[in-house]
C-alpha positions as CSV (number, residue, x, y, z in Angstrom):
1,X,75.7,38.7,16.0
2,X,74.9,35.8,18.4
3,X,75.4,32.7,16.0
4,X,73.2,29.6,16.2
5,X,74.9,26.8,16.4
6,X,74.8,23.8,14.4
7,X,70.8,22.5,13.6
8,X,70.5,18.6,13.7
9,X,68.4,17.7,10.7
10,X,64.7,15.6,11.7
11,X,65.5,12.4,11.4
12,X,65.3,11.2,7.8
13,X,64.6,7.5,6.9
14,X,68.3,6.0,5.5
15,X,68.2,6.8,1.8
16,X,68.6,3.4,-0.7
17,X,71.1,4.3,-3.7
18,X,70.6,0.5,-4.9
19,X,68.3,1.5,-7.9
20,X,67.3,4.1,-9.7
21,X,64.0,3.1,-10.9
22,X,61.1,5.2,-9.1
23,X,59.2,8.6,-9.4
24,X,61.8,10.0,-7.0
25,X,65.0,9.9,-6.9
26,X,66.7,8.1,-4.6
27,X,70.0,10.3,-3.3
28,X,66.9,12.4,-2.1
29,X,64.5,12.2,1.1
30,X,60.6,11.7,-0.4
31,X,59.3,15.4,-1.0
32,X,57.7,15.4,2.3
33,X,60.5,14.7,4.6
34,X,62.7,17.3,2.5
35,X,59.2,20.3,3.7
36,X,59.5,18.7,7.2
37,X,63.6,19.2,7.4
38,X,63.4,22.4,5.4
39,X,61.2,24.0,8.4
40,X,64.6,23.5,10.7
41,X,66.8,25.7,8.5
42,X,67.7,28.7,10.5
43,X,69.0,32.1,8.5
44,X,70.6,34.7,9.9
45,X,73.1,37.3,9.2
46,X,77.2,38.3,8.9
47,X,79.2,41.3,8.4
48,X,82.0,41.5,5.9
49,X,83.9,44.1,4.8
50,X,82.7,47.5,4.5
51,X,79.5,46.7,6.2
52,X,78.2,44.3,4.1
53,X,75.6,42.0,5.5
54,X,75.5,38.8,3.6
55,X,72.3,36.0,4.6
56,X,72.5,33.1,4.9
57,X,70.9,29.0,5.4
58,X,71.7,26.7,7.4
59,X,71.2,23.1,8.5
60,X,72.3,20.1,9.4
61,X,75.7,19.4,11.9
62,X,79.2,17.7,10.9
63,X,81.5,18.9,8.5
64,X,80.8,22.1,6.4
65,X,79.3,22.5,3.3
66,X,78.9,25.9,1.4
67,X,76.5,26.1,-1.6
68,X,76.8,29.6,-3.5
69,X,74.2,30.1,-6.1
70,X,74.0,32.2,-9.5
71,X,72.2,34.3,-11.8
72,X,69.0,34.9,-11.7
73,X,68.9,33.5,-8.4
74,X,69.5,33.2,-4.8
75,X,70.4,30.9,-1.9
76,X,66.4,29.5,-2.6
77,X,67.9,27.4,-5.1
78,X,69.7,24.5,-3.3
79,X,66.3,24.0,-1.1
80,X,65.6,20.3,-2.8
81,X,69.3,19.4,-2.0
82,X,70.2,20.6,1.1
83,X,68.2,17.8,2.9
84,X,70.1,15.4,1.9
85,X,73.5,16.7,2.2
86,X,72.7,18.2,5.7
87,X,72.4,13.9,6.9
88,X,76.8,14.7,6.9
89,X,77.3,18.1,6.7
90,X,76.9,21.3,7.8
91,X,75.6,23.0,4.9
92,X,75.0,26.3,4.7
93,X,73.6,28.4,1.5
94,X,73.8,32.4,1.2
95,X,72.9,35.1,-0.8
96,X,75.8,36.2,-2.4
97,X,76.3,40.9,-2.2
98,X,73.9,42.2,-4.1
99,X,71.3,39.0,-4.2
100,X,68.3,37.9,-2.3
101,X,68.1,39.0,1.1
102,X,71.8,40.2,1.5
103,X,72.8,43.7,1.0
104,X,73.2,45.6,-2.4
105,X,76.1,47.8,-2.0
106,X,77.4,49.9,-4.9
107,X,80.6,47.9,-5.9
108,X,82.5,45.0,-4.7
109,X,81.5,42.8,-7.4
110,X,84.6,41.5,-8.9
111,X,84.6,38.1,-7.8
112,X,87.7,38.2,-5.6
113,X,86.0,40.6,-3.5
114,X,82.8,38.1,-3.5
115,X,85.0,35.3,-2.6
116,X,86.5,37.2,0.4
117,X,82.9,37.8,1.4
118,X,82.3,34.4,1.5
119,X,86.0,33.6,3.4
120,X,84.6,35.9,5.9
121,X,81.4,33.9,6.2
122,X,82.9,30.8,6.8
123,X,85.4,32.4,9.1
124,X,82.4,33.6,11.2
125,X,80.3,30.6,11.6
126,X,83.9,28.7,12.4
127,X,82.9,26.3,9.3
128,X,86.7,26.1,7.8
129,X,88.0,24.0,5.9
130,X,84.4,23.4,3.5
131,X,83.8,21.6,0.4
132,X,82.3,24.3,-1.4
133,X,79.6,24.3,-4.0
134,X,79.2,27.2,-7.1
135,X,76.4,27.2,-9.5
136,X,76.8,29.6,-12.6
137,X,78.1,33.4,-11.0
138,X,78.7,31.3,-7.6
139,X,80.9,29.1,-9.8
140,X,82.6,31.9,-10.5
141,X,83.0,32.9,-7.1
142,X,84.1,29.2,-6.0
143,X,86.5,29.4,-8.4
144,X,88.2,32.3,-7.1
145,X,88.0,31.1,-3.5
146,X,90.1,28.2,-4.6
147,X,93.0,30.2,-5.6
148,X,92.8,33.1,-3.5
149,X,91.7,31.4,-0.1
150,X,92.8,27.7,-0.1
151,X,93.6,26.9,3.6
152,X,89.8,27.2,3.8
153,X,89.0,24.8,1.6
154,X,88.6,20.6,1.4
155,X,87.0,19.9,-2.0
156,X,85.3,22.1,-4.6
157,X,82.6,21.2,-6.8
158,X,81.5,23.4,-10.2
159,X,78.2,23.6,-11.9
160,X,77.5,24.2,-15.2
161,X,80.7,26.7,-15.8
162,X,84.1,27.4,-17.9
163,X,85.9,29.6,-16.5
164,X,86.0,33.6,-17.2
165,X,89.2,33.9,-18.6
166,X,88.1,31.3,-21.1
167,X,84.5,32.3,-22.4
168,X,85.8,35.7,-23.2
169,X,88.8,33.9,-25.4
170,X,86.0,31.6,-26.9
171,X,83.7,34.4,-27.8
172,X,83.3,34.0,-31.4
173,X,79.3,34.1,-32.9
174,X,78.6,30.8,-31.5
175,X,79.2,31.6,-27.9
176,X,78.0,35.2,-28.0
177,X,74.9,33.7,-29.8
178,X,74.8,31.4,-26.2
179,X,75.8,34.0,-24.0
180,X,74.5,37.0,-25.5
181,X,73.5,38.5,-22.3
182,X,77.1,38.9,-21.0
183,X,77.0,41.4,-23.2
184,X,74.4,43.2,-22.9
185,X,74.5,43.1,-19.3
186,X,78.0,45.4,-19.6
187,X,76.3,47.9,-21.7
188,X,76.2,50.8,-19.0
189,X,72.5,51.8,-17.2
190,X,71.1,50.7,-20.4
191,X,69.9,46.6,-18.7
192,X,68.6,48.9,-15.5
193,X,66.7,50.9,-17.6
194,X,64.9,48.0,-20.0
195,X,64.4,45.9,-17.0
196,X,62.4,48.5,-14.7
197,X,59.2,47.6,-13.7
198,X,59.8,44.5,-16.1
199,X,62.2,42.3,-14.5
200,X,59.3,39.2,-14.6
201,X,59.4,39.4,-18.2
202,X,62.8,39.5,-18.5
203,X,63.2,36.9,-15.5
204,X,60.6,34.6,-17.2
205,X,62.6,34.4,-20.4
206,X,65.8,33.8,-19.1
207,X,64.2,30.8,-16.7
208,X,62.5,29.5,-19.6
209,X,65.1,29.2,-21.9
210,X,67.9,28.0,-19.7
211,X,65.8,25.1,-17.8
212,X,65.9,22.1,-19.4
213,X,62.9,21.2,-17.0
214,X,61.1,24.2,-15.9
215,X,61.0,25.7,-12.7
216,X,58.6,25.3,-10.1
217,X,56.4,28.5,-9.9
218,X,56.7,29.0,-6.4
219,X,60.5,29.1,-6.8
220,X,60.0,31.5,-9.7
221,X,57.9,33.9,-7.1
222,X,60.7,33.9,-4.8
223,X,63.1,35.0,-7.2
224,X,61.1,37.8,-8.3
225,X,60.1,39.2,-5.2
226,X,64.2,39.3,-4.7
227,X,64.8,40.7,-8.0
228,X,61.9,43.5,-7.5
229,X,63.8,44.9,-4.9
230,X,65.2,48.1,-5.3
231,X,68.9,48.0,-6.4
232,X,68.7,44.2,-7.0
233,X,68.7,44.1,-10.7
234,X,71.9,47.0,-11.0
235,X,73.2,44.9,-8.9
236,X,73.3,41.2,-11.1
237,X,74.0,43.7,-13.9
238,X,77.1,44.9,-11.4
239,X,78.5,41.1,-11.3
240,X,78.3,40.8,-15.1
241,X,80.2,43.6,-15.3
242,X,82.8,42.7,-13.1
243,X,83.2,39.7,-14.9
244,X,84.2,41.7,-18.5
245,X,86.5,44.0,-16.0
246,X,88.6,43.1,-13.1
247,X,87.9,38.9,-13.6
248,X,88.7,39.2,-16.4
249,X,92.0,40.7,-15.7
250,X,92.8,38.4,-12.7
251,X,91.7,35.5,-14.1
252,X,93.8,36.2,-17.5
253,X,97.0,37.0,-14.5
254,X,95.8,33.5,-13.2
255,X,95.8,31.6,-15.8
256,X,98.8,29.3,-15.6
257,X,97.8,28.7,-11.6
258,X,96.0,26.3,-10.6
259,X,93.1,24.8,-7.8
260,X,95.6,22.8,-5.6
261,X,91.9,21.5,-4.0
262,X,90.4,18.4,-5.6
263,X,87.3,19.3,-8.2
264,X,84.4,17.6,-9.7
265,X,82.9,19.7,-12.5
266,X,78.9,18.9,-13.6
267,X,76.9,20.1,-16.0
268,X,73.6,20.3,-17.7
269,X,73.1,18.3,-21.1
270,X,73.8,21.4,-23.2
271,X,76.8,22.8,-21.9
272,X,76.1,26.6,-23.3
273,X,79.0,28.2,-24.4
274,X,81.4,25.4,-24.0
275,X,80.7,21.8,-25.7
276,X,80.7,19.6,-23.6
277,X,83.4,17.9,-24.7
278,X,85.6,20.7,-23.8
279,X,84.4,21.1,-20.6
280,X,86.6,19.1,-18.8
281,X,89.7,19.5,-21.0
282,X,89.3,23.5,-20.4
283,X,89.0,22.6,-16.5
284,X,91.9,20.0,-16.6
285,X,94.5,23.2,-17.3
286,X,93.2,25.1,-14.5
287,X,93.1,22.6,-11.5
288,X,95.5,20.0,-10.4
289,X,93.1,17.0,-10.0
290,X,89.4,17.2,-11.6
291,X,86.9,15.0,-12.4
292,X,83.1,15.5,-14.0
293,X,80.9,14.4,-16.0
294,X,77.4,15.7,-17.7
295,X,73.9,15.5,-16.5
296,X,71.6,13.8,-18.8
297,X,68.1,15.2,-19.3
298,X,69.6,18.4,-17.8
299,X,69.2,22.3,-18.4
300,X,71.1,24.8,-16.4
301,X,69.7,25.0,-13.5
302,X,71.2,21.7,-12.0
303,X,70.4,22.0,-8.7
304,X,66.5,22.9,-9.7
305,X,66.2,20.3,-12.4
306,X,68.1,17.6,-11.2
307,X,68.5,17.3,-7.7
308,X,69.2,13.6,-6.9
309,X,72.0,12.7,-9.8
310,X,73.6,16.1,-8.4
311,X,73.4,14.9,-4.5
312,X,74.7,11.4,-5.8
313,X,77.4,13.3,-7.7
314,X,78.6,15.6,-5.0
315,X,78.2,12.6,-2.4
316,X,80.1,10.2,-4.3
317,X,83.0,12.5,-4.8
318,X,83.5,13.9,-1.4
319,X,83.3,10.1,-0.1
């Protein structure tokens, strides 16, 4: 496979960060400029162990930043932040195995294997070391990556997640009500049967329930395109099934290991399974150096709901 060279983004007017006023977040280019820059995004695949093809998007030049999406999304979720980040970084946004336009193998959805996919992608593209940003399931992959591949990592950013081990340790009635899908997705075969042909009904419920600000219809249509593909919902459910088995075992075994890379944790105004005041304390037990804060007026889908504060937070953190 031919690896494309770094793509320099189209010129973007200097971004003023002096004022938080106005209709458009000052950390971001204007939407019209963003659309022009996104046309420069290149797409390709790398092949990882087992012959699995991982699809990725690439934009910009400079040191590398890799963005990992969650469920029920794909790498498309980063479209609002990629142009601003690409002013300073080579930004790569893959679709995790089983998601989007990546292959959907029958197995390999534990976070150790998924983190190895990311490591192989980074090495194939010659990007190391990278700033790694992970949201939702991608945050779990990023956490495992930080433990298993520290030499490939410079800094870590985790969005709206608590460690898998802690989620299950705190699985009381309050957590179960907030994160009921963790339990539902573990049941063998039943979620596939109930959502077959009704992917849109199920996913639209989640997009509405988890968002503080409604997602754009164009984005929902792109996600639906991907999740309607044969095996896509099963792959997502296997991601969660691995979370309750192999991931839980591996995270439990490593609960005393700490991430060495400087870590930033950001979460939406409602933190779901973890109360907001617990988010930093739980990650302080897992990281040598960690900082973070909630993003006001934001639900779960931070990159789409509040791209400006997210870009500000990431760029301020990486320095």
